matplotlib code that plots the C-alpha trace (Angstrom):
import matplotlib.pyplot as plt

x = [107.4, 108.0, 108.0, 104.5, 104.8, 106.2, 104.2, 105.4, 108.2, 109.2, 110.3, 111.6, 110.6, 111.2, 107.6, 104.5, 102.3, 104.2, 104.7, 101.2, 99.5, 102.3, 101.6, 97.9, 98.4, 100.1, 97.0, 97.9, 95.1, 95.7, 95.0, 95.9, 97.8, 99.7, 102.1, 104.8, 108.2, 106.7, 104.3, 103.6, 101.1, 100.4, 99.3, 98.4, 97.6, 94.0, 94.1, 97.6, 98.6, 102.0, 101.8, 104.0, 104.8, 105.9, 107.4, 108.9, 112.7, 114.1, 117.3, 119.3, 117.9, 118.2, 115.4, 115.1, 114.5, 114.5, 113.5, 111.4, 109.1, 108.0, 104.7, 104.9, 102.4, 104.6, 107.5, 109.2, 109.0, 110.2, 113.0, 114.2, 114.1, 116.1, 118.6, 119.1, 119.8, 122.6, 120.6, 121.7, 119.2, 119.8, 121.8, 122.2, 120.0, 119.2, 115.4, 115.3, 116.2, 112.8, 110.3, 109.1, 105.8, 105.5, 102.6, 101.6, 100.9, 100.0, 102.6, 105.1, 108.4, 112.0, 114.8, 117.7, 120.2, 121.0, 124.7, 125.4, 123.8, 120.4, 117.8, 115.0, 112.0, 109.5, 106.0, 103.4, 100.2, 98.0, 97.6, 97.0, 95.0, 97.4, 97.8, 97.0, 99.7, 103.4, 105.5, 107.3, 109.7, 109.5, 109.7, 108.3, 110.1, 108.2, 106.2, 106.3, 103.7, 102.9, 105.1, 102.8]
y = [61.7, 58.1, 54.9, 53.4, 49.7, 47.3, 48.1, 45.4, 43.0, 42.8, 39.5, 39.3, 36.1, 34.5, 33.7, 35.3, 32.6, 30.0, 32.0, 33.5, 30.0, 28.8, 31.7, 31.2, 27.6, 29.1, 31.1, 34.5, 36.3, 38.5, 42.1, 43.6, 43.2, 46.2, 47.0, 48.1, 46.8, 45.3, 43.1, 42.9, 41.1, 42.3, 39.5, 39.4, 36.8, 37.3, 39.4, 40.7, 44.2, 43.4, 43.0, 40.6, 42.2, 39.8, 41.1, 39.6, 39.7, 42.5, 42.6, 44.2, 42.0, 38.5, 36.6, 37.0, 39.6, 43.2, 45.4, 45.9, 49.0, 50.9, 52.8, 56.6, 59.4, 61.8, 60.5, 63.9, 65.0, 61.6, 61.5, 65.0, 63.9, 60.8, 62.7, 65.0, 61.9, 60.8, 58.3, 58.4, 57.9, 56.4, 58.5, 56.2, 57.1, 60.2, 59.9, 56.6, 58.5, 60.2, 61.2, 59.8, 58.7, 55.2, 55.9, 52.2, 51.9, 55.4, 55.3, 58.0, 56.2, 56.9, 54.3, 54.1, 51.6, 49.9, 50.0, 46.7, 47.9, 46.2, 48.2, 49.7, 51.8, 54.3, 54.2, 56.7, 55.3, 57.3, 56.1, 58.3, 56.8, 54.4, 54.5, 51.1, 50.9, 50.1, 53.1, 54.9, 55.8, 53.7, 56.7, 60.2, 63.0, 64.8, 67.8, 70.8, 70.4, 66.8, 64.4, 61.9]
z = [-57.1, -56.0, -57.9, -57.3, -58.2, -60.7, -63.9, -66.3, -67.1, -70.8, -72.2, -75.8, -77.6, -81.0, -81.7, -80.0, -81.4, -79.4, -76.2, -75.7, -75.5, -73.2, -70.7, -71.1, -69.9, -66.8, -66.2, -67.8, -69.7, -72.8, -72.0, -75.4, -78.5, -79.9, -82.7, -80.2, -81.2, -84.3, -82.3, -78.6, -76.3, -72.8, -70.4, -66.7, -64.0, -62.6, -59.5, -60.1, -61.3, -62.9, -66.7, -68.6, -72.0, -74.6, -77.8, -80.9, -81.2, -83.3, -85.3, -82.4, -79.6, -78.2, -76.5, -72.8, -70.2, -71.5, -68.6, -65.5, -65.6, -62.6, -62.6, -61.9, -61.9, -63.9, -65.9, -66.4, -62.7, -61.4, -63.9, -62.8, -59.1, -59.9, -61.9, -58.9, -56.8, -59.3, -61.4, -65.1, -67.9, -71.3, -73.7, -76.7, -78.4, -76.2, -76.7, -74.8, -71.7, -72.0, -71.4, -74.7, -76.0, -77.4, -79.8, -80.2, -76.5, -75.5, -72.7, -71.6, -70.8, -69.6, -69.5, -67.1, -65.9, -62.7, -61.6, -63.4, -66.6, -66.2, -68.0, -66.0, -67.1, -65.8, -67.3, -66.8, -65.3, -67.6, -71.2, -74.2, -77.1, -78.9, -82.6, -84.0, -86.5, -86.4, -85.1, -87.9, -85.1, -82.0, -79.7, -80.1, -78.2, -75.5, -76.4, -74.0, -71.3, -72.1, -70.2, -68.4]

ax = plt.figure().add_subplot(projection="3d")
ax.plot(x, y, z, "-o")
ax.set_aspect("equal")
plt.show()
């Protein structure tokens, strides 16, 4: 299954309350706020399909670009096809290599790296109902038969 399009670009920021108004001044509209990563805001330019995901910096992170995510129909099937082509998925921790469900966004995800180490992600285009509370564990392992 092919990559369909760029789904979102995640940027880690110090303060969402400062950055959201900044991007609104540039013409971005708030799509949703979630508890993903302890606080996240998804924004988009009118008429565009790419989402800008801002999230508050965590203890292990530094502000800046985190990853570019590609939309796919089926995260598990696409991951298997890319592994067969020699693409390596995250292994530290193993669950980040996916497919995993981010409960706070309802998205199935899998993370991998470009040859220089840049983080990339696949995100399923279908969303499950998100749980509107901070994740106890940021990623839930895939359940058999549910990988989108």
